[in-house]
C-alpha positions as CSV (number, residue, x, y, z in Angstrom):
1,M,0.1,-0.3,-0.1
2,D,1.4,3.6,-1.0
3,L,0.5,6.8,0.6
4,K,0.8,10.2,0.0
5,F,2.4,12.4,2.5
6,A,0.8,16.2,2.5
7,R,2.1,18.6,0.5
8,T,4.5,21.1,2.0
9,E,3.6,23.6,-0.7
10,L,0.4,23.8,-2.8
11,S,2.5,24.0,-6.3
12,N,4.4,20.9,-5.5
13,K,3.4,17.0,-5.6
14,P,3.0,15.2,-2.9
15,K,5.8,12.2,-1.7
16,K,4.8,8.7,-2.0
17,V,5.6,6.4,1.1
18,D,4.9,3.0,1.9
19,L,3.5,0.9,4.4
20,E,7.3,-0.6,5.7
21,K,8.2,3.1,6.2
22,I,5.1,3.8,8.4
23,E,5.8,1.0,10.4
24,A,9.2,1.6,10.9
25,S,8.2,5.3,12.1
26,V,5.7,4.1,14.1
27,A,8.2,1.2,15.8
28,K,10.7,3.6,16.7
29,N,8.3,6.2,18.3
30,E,5.5,5.6,21.3
31,S,3.1,7.9,20.0
32,I,4.0,9.8,16.5
33,I,1.4,11.9,13.7
34,F,1.5,12.0,10.2
35,Y,-0.3,14.2,7.9
36,F,-1.6,12.6,4.5
37,D,-2.4,14.7,1.4
38,R,-6.0,15.0,0.7
39,E,-5.1,12.8,-2.9
40,N,-5.4,9.2,-0.6
41,S,-8.1,7.3,-0.6
42,H,-10.3,7.2,2.3
43,K,-10.6,3.6,1.9
44,D,-6.6,3.3,2.1
45,L,-6.7,5.0,5.2
46,L,-9.3,2.8,6.6
47,E,-7.1,0.1,5.2
48,L,-4.1,1.5,7.3
49,Q,-6.0,2.1,10.4
50,D,-6.9,-1.3,10.0
51,H,-3.9,-2.5,10.0
52,F,-2.7,-0.9,12.8
53,E,-5.1,-1.7,15.1
54,A,-5.0,-5.1,14.5
55,K,-1.3,-5.1,15.8
56,G,-3.1,-3.3,19.0
57,K,-2.2,0.5,18.1
58,S,-4.5,3.3,18.9
59,F,-5.1,4.6,15.6
60,Y,-7.0,8.4,15.4
61,M,-8.1,10.1,12.1
62,S,-9.3,13.4,11.2
63,E,-9.7,15.9,8.2
64,V,-7.7,19.1,9.4
65,K,-9.1,22.2,6.8
66,F,-6.3,24.8,6.2
67,G,-8.2,27.2,3.9
68,L,-11.6,28.3,2.8
69,S,-11.9,26.2,-0.3
70,D,-13.6,22.5,0.1
71,N,-10.4,21.3,-1.4
72,D,-8.1,22.7,1.2
73,Y,-7.6,19.8,3.5
74,M,-5.3,16.9,4.8
75,Y,-5.4,14.3,6.9
76,Q,-4.0,13.9,10.3
77,V,-3.0,10.4,11.2
78,H,-2.0,10.1,15.2
79,I,-1.1,6.2,16.2
80,M,0.1,5.2,19.4
81,S,1.0,1.9,21.6
């Protein structure tokens, strides 16, 4: 599963990350927050949630708006042990 991190500039393309790199970051930290781009499908993020909850982790996801347009949002994902 490949996901896209949130853009740092609106004109840039989002950077891709695979599940193994996310798992490595979660293993290093007791609590970690990721910001994912709006181009990710909600279904993929729910699969990510199922993956980490099956491993006994707590998973919280929310949409973060950063502008007035309906397209100005990103997903915030907080994974904890």
